[in-house]
N, C-alpha and C positions, 0 to 999 in steps of 0.2 A: 504494500500500500504506500502510495507516494506521501512524502512528508510535507509539512507546511512550507519548509524551506525550498523544496522543489517547485512548488506552485509560485512562490515569490520570484524565483529565478526565471521561470518561464514567462511570468508577467513582465518582468524587466526586459527580457530578450525581445518579446513581441512588441513591447512599448517602444524600444529603440528601433526596431524594424519599421514600425508604423511611422515614427518620426522621420526616419530616413526616406521612406517612400513619399510622405507628404511634402517633404522639402524638394523632391525632384519632380513632382507632378505639376503640370501647368495649371494656372487658374482659369476657370471658365466662368465667364459672366454673360448674362443674357440682358441685352439692352433693347428697349423698345425701338422699332424702326423710326427713323427721323423722316418726317414728311417735308419735302422742299417747297411744296406749293399746296395751297388749300384745295379741298375737293371741289370739283366742278359741279355744275348744276345737273339735274336729272333730265331736263328738257331736251338737250341735244341727243342724248342716248335714246330716249323714247322716240324722237323723230327719226333717227337712223333705223331703229328696229321697225317702225311702221313702214318706212320706205322700202326696206328689205322684204318685208312680208308682202307688200303691194307688188313688188317686182316678181316675186315667186308666184303669186296668184295670177298675174297677167300672163306670165310665161306658161303656166300650166293650162290656162284656159284657151290660149291661142295656138299652141303647138300640139296638135293631135296626130297620133300615128294612124295612118290609113289602115282600115281593116282589110284583110284579104277578101277577095270576091267570093261569094257563096258558090258552092259547086252546083251544077245543074241538078234539077229535081230527079231526073232519071238515074243519075249516078248514085244519089243517096238511096233511092228506092230499091235499086238492084244490088246494093252492097251486101256482101256476105262476110261475116266474121270468120277468120281463119280457124276458130275453135268451135264452130257450130257442130262439127261432127261429134263433139263430146256430149251434146244434148240428146242425141239419138241413142236411147238405151233399150235393152230388151223389154218388150211388152209396154212400150210407150203409149199405146192406145188406151191402156187402163188409166193412165194419168191424164189423158185428154178429156175423158168423159166424167161427168158428175155421177157419183154412185146413186143408184135408186134403191131406197130402203124397201124391204118387203119382197124384193125380187132376188132370185138366185143369180149371182154373177158366175159365169163359167169362163174359165181361162181357156184360151184357144191354144 
């Protein structure tokens, strides 16, 4: 078990080390920023923002991209999806009719 003298020696050694480190460390100070001119009014900033918004709105409403022409109706009506073959399943005719209750459905 350490004696009281050992604790005092350690405190003295660490105190000397702390003093040595503090003497070598630079001093840091935080100063508030110095303002060289007074703050300007808010009116010029609001006017600039309004003008910028107005320019964006005018540009957006006057510059439209032309839509591609619509395909002829016969092309749309005759188009067939490349995966339509997946819809033809065995006994598809059972899915096309509404079942009639009370009658016996016979599978072909």
